C-alpha positions, 0 to 999 in steps of 0.5 A: 499500500502507498502512503498517499495515492498518485495518478500513474499511467501504464500503457499496455504494450500489447497494442503496439507494433510487436515487431518493434517492441523495444523501440515502442516501449522506449517511446512510451517511457520517453513520453511520460509513461509511469510504468509498462503494462505487459499483458501475458496470456497462456492460451488457457485462462484466456484464449489468446497467447502472447509473450513470456518471461524471455521477451520481458527479460529482453525489454529489461536488458535495454530498459533498465529503470522503468517499472514493469507490471506483468498482468498475468492472464494465466491458469497457473500464476504460480508457475511463472513467479520465479522466471518473471522475477529473474526477468526483472519484473516489478509488479506481478499482477494475477487473477484470483479466478483460476486459483484457491491459494491466492495467499500462497501466490502473493507470498511467493511473489513478495519472496521473489522481490516483487509487488503483488497485484490481484486482479478480477474479471467483470463477472467476478463480484468485488467481494471475492477479492476483499479478503486478499486486500490486506496482503496485496499491493494493488487491485486490478478491476478489469473493464473489459473481458480479459484476453482481447484488446479494442473491447468497449469499456464496461461502465458498470464496473465502476461500481467496483472501483467506487466500493473499494475506494470508499472502503480502502482509501489508501488502496492502489486500484487499477483499471484496464480495458477500453480506457482513454480520453472518453472514459477517463473521467468516470474512472477518475471519479470512481477512484481509480488511480492506476490507469492502463490504457492500450489503443488510446495511447499507442494509436495517439498522434501525440502520446505524451499529450494523451498520457498527460491528459489521463494523468492530470484527470486522475490527479485532479480527481484525487486532489478533489476527493477529501476522503483520499489522503 
């Protein structure tokens, strides 16, 4: 948990030209991204297959200082903890739906020197994540079904964000899916402080301006909400 909340923007590199992954990732950092959101899919938990720890390690070898978050859309998140830690990941975010040993996975993540993020799909009630908040560094509320880019933002998921922000004022709350300039206001007003944005940033003619817009909107909401320290 952070002592105070800060607006953080993490572009999803999955939407970039994967043949130029290093160049695209460095460009995002240079344009003001606070962290890189790396979507890892295993073809089981979600239908699609992306990349694993070897590519993440290659990126880390060239991008030394950036904060890397891996969003593990996988059936067995415990299987990849050690390899991702070795690859230089800073935060390991996994879904609670496919497993029963959430506490053990969080423990292993932290033993490997990473922050632990826990995520839920749109169909998972927010109450199912509450028992784990005390051992997590962040909660990710998916605003689309995981596994595919370019989906329409699910505004009904903001009720989960609002509930968590009210109950846990210091919690880092991330939203992911369909977030961009047209949807950032409702995310910010609901209480999300970590914003994953793929298409809206990657496809922007001015990435720096888009990142700045998203960050300023969220920070303004944080500053306005007196319930957030």
